[in-house]
N, C-alpha and C positions, 0 to 999 in steps of 0.2 A: 504494500500500500504506500502511496506517495504521501509524504508529510504535508499537512495543511499549513500554509503560512498565513498568519493573521496580519493583514496589512494594518499599519498604525492608523489610529483614528484620533482626531482632534475635536475638542469641544471648547467652550468658553473657559472653563476652569480645569479641564482634565486633559490628560494625554493617555491614550490607550495603546499599548504595544504588547507584543508577544512576551510571555514570561521567559526568563533565562535562569541559568544556574546561579548567577549572582543575586537573584531575588529570593533565594531560599530563606534567609533569616526574616525578611520582612513579611513574606507571604505566610511562612510557618507561624509567625507571631500572631497574625490575624486569624488564621485558620485554627490555631491552637486555643483561642479564646472560647471557653465553654458557651458563652452567651451567643457567639456567632455559630459555632458548630451545632448547637441544639436546634437551630432554625433551618438546617439544611438536610438534604436527603443523603448525599454521598460523602459527607465529611466525617472521617473517624475522629474519635477523641479518646485519649490525647492524640495530637497530631505530631508525628515523628519525622525524622530525616528520611526514613524509608518511605513514608507517605508522600513527602515532597518529591523524592526520586521517582516514585510511581507516577505522580502527577506530571512531572517533566518528561518522562520517557514514554508514557502511554496516553495521557489525556492531551497534552499540548500538541503533539504531532498529528493527532487524529480528529481533533475537534477545534474549530475556530475559538481561540482563547486569548484574552487580553488581561495584562496587569493594568490596573487603574492607578495612574499617578496624579497626585495633586500638583497641578502646574506650578503653583507658587513656590513649593519646596522641592519638587521632583521626587517626593516620597511616595512609595506604594501605599495605597489606602484600600485596596480591594482587588477582586478578580471578577471577571465576567466572561461568559462563554456560551457557545451554542453546541448542543449535542445533536448531531445529525441523526435522523431516523433512517432506517434501512431503505426507504423509498427514494432517498436522495432529494426529495422535494420539500421536506419539512424538517424542523429542528426544534429542540427544546432550549429555551433561554434559562440560564441560571446565573446567579451572582452572589457575592458577599462583600460587605463593606466593614472596615475597621469600626469598632464601636464608637470611638471618639469622633467619627464623621457621620454617625446616624443623625437623621433629622435635618440634614443640610441640602437635600436634593441631589446628592451625589449618585445614588443608585438610579434615579430617574434620568439624570443627564447622561450617564454611561449607557443605560438601557436604550435611550433614544438613538444614540450613535450606533449601537450594535444592531438594533432593529433596522435602521436605515441601511446599514451595510448588508445585513442579511437579505433584504429585499432587492436592493439595487445592484450590489456587487456579487453576492453569493447566489442570487436568484432563487431563494426559498419561496415557495408558494404559500406556506402556512407555518406559523410559529405557534408554539404552545409553551406553557409553563404551569406551575402550580405552587401553592404555598400551604404550609401547615396552618390550620385555623388559629393556632396560638401565635401567629406572626402576621397580624392584619396589616402592619406597615408594608410588607412586601406586596400585599394585595393592592394597596394604594398606589405603589410604584407601577405595578403592571397595568392598572386601570389608566393611569396618567399617560402611558405610552401606547394605549389603544387596545389592550387585551380585554376580552369580555368573558364572563363566567360561562362555562359550558357544562359544569357538573361538579360532583364531589367524589372523593375517593379516600382511601387510606394509603398515604405515601410513607415509604420507609424513612426512618431517621437513624442512620448508622451510629451517630454519637450516642443516642439514647437506647439503641438496640431494640427498637420497636416500630410498628407502623402507627402513624398518627392521622387523625382526621384532617383532610386537606381539601382545598378548593382547586379545581382544574380550570384553566383559562386558555383562550386561543386568540390569535390575531390572524385574520385572513386579509391580506392586502387587496 
């Protein structure tokens, strides 16, 4: 399989680029925060160097993935990506943001840029996502970028080791 190169994206306050080996410390610190991990499906807790190695070796080459940098300081403040479906026409949006940047519109700004790239550059015909019901802030982000509720489910939470009630959303351009 050919590696996917995530082209850099710019927004007013953010710079999004493909994660690298040098990002290990910053991304691991964010991913290792229990309050971040417990809101995600695929994030183990605790988050180890082995987990980052897996992310870099298996996720980044196969899924469009961006490190989110705060333009003012050039610091990594999160990660956002698309997990392509087998049909090649749709993908699932996922993201996480460092806790000290919650409530600043960072996830919405990054998601808008990635959704635009997904539609215009990557030619996805459908995007989907979901969030655990105990994370309504993520639902607000997804609504702001155009997703609508399509149902409910139980999504896994690797950090908590269980399936949690969730809301499924989709965006059809």
